[in-house]
C-alpha positions as CSV (number, residue, x, y, z in Angstrom):
1,X,0.0,0.0,0.0
2,X,1.2,3.5,-0.7
3,X,0.4,6.6,1.3
4,X,0.9,10.0,-0.2
5,X,2.1,12.9,2.0
6,X,2.2,16.5,1.0
7,X,5.6,17.9,2.2
8,X,7.3,21.1,1.2
9,X,10.2,20.5,-1.3
10,X,12.4,22.6,1.0
11,X,12.2,19.9,3.7
12,X,14.4,17.5,1.9
13,X,17.6,19.5,1.5
14,X,17.5,20.7,5.1
15,X,17.2,17.0,6.2
16,X,19.9,16.0,3.7
17,X,17.7,13.2,2.6
18,X,16.1,12.3,-0.8
19,X,12.4,11.8,-0.8
20,X,13.0,8.0,-0.9
21,X,15.4,8.1,2.1
22,X,13.0,10.3,4.0
23,X,10.2,7.8,3.4
24,X,12.3,4.9,4.6
25,X,13.4,6.9,7.7
26,X,9.9,8.0,8.5
27,X,8.6,4.4,8.3
28,X,11.3,3.3,10.6
29,X,10.7,6.1,13.1
30,X,7.0,5.4,13.2
31,X,7.6,1.7,13.7
32,X,10.1,2.4,16.6
33,X,7.6,4.8,18.2
34,X,4.6,2.4,17.9
35,X,6.7,-0.3,19.4
36,X,8.0,2.0,22.2
37,X,4.4,2.9,23.3
38,X,3.2,-0.7,23.0
39,X,0.9,-0.4,20.0
40,X,2.6,-3.1,18.0
41,X,4.9,-6.0,18.7
42,X,8.6,-6.0,17.9
43,X,8.0,-8.5,15.1
44,X,5.3,-6.4,13.6
45,X,7.4,-3.2,13.9
46,X,10.3,-4.9,12.2
47,X,8.0,-6.0,9.4
48,X,6.5,-2.6,8.9
49,X,10.0,-1.1,8.8
50,X,11.1,-3.8,6.3
51,X,13.8,-5.0,8.6
52,X,14.8,-8.3,10.2
53,X,14.2,-8.5,13.9
54,X,18.0,-8.2,14.5
55,X,18.2,-5.1,12.3
56,X,15.2,-3.6,14.1
57,X,16.8,-4.2,17.5
58,X,19.9,-2.4,16.2
59,X,17.6,0.5,15.1
60,X,16.0,0.6,18.6
61,X,19.5,1.1,20.0
62,X,20.1,4.0,17.6
63,X,16.8,5.6,18.8
64,X,17.6,4.9,22.5
65,X,14.5,2.7,22.9
66,X,14.8,-0.5,25.0
67,X,14.4,-3.7,23.0
68,X,12.5,-5.2,25.8
69,X,9.3,-3.4,26.7
70,X,7.8,-4.6,30.0
71,X,5.7,-2.8,32.5
72,X,7.2,-2.7,36.0
73,X,4.2,-4.4,37.5
74,X,4.4,-7.2,34.9
75,X,8.1,-7.6,35.7
76,X,7.4,-8.0,39.4
77,X,4.8,-10.6,38.6
78,X,7.2,-12.5,36.4
79,X,10.0,-12.4,39.1
80,X,7.5,-13.6,41.8
81,X,6.7,-16.8,39.8
């Protein structure tokens, strides 16, 4: 599926990205954020970004997002078992 965004042409030189590079980076950034806030799984985020799970985990590190997302309450429950 393709999504069309209206962006000013002046955005690309300032970002030092071609439109294709921008689209790839935007897709990755959205996938990372959706994973970070718990909207999608790591596997789904990797698939949306077009990356392997290993490559997506590397991208998470670049965005300073923990690869393991667990609620502190859930963690306490897991440790108690």
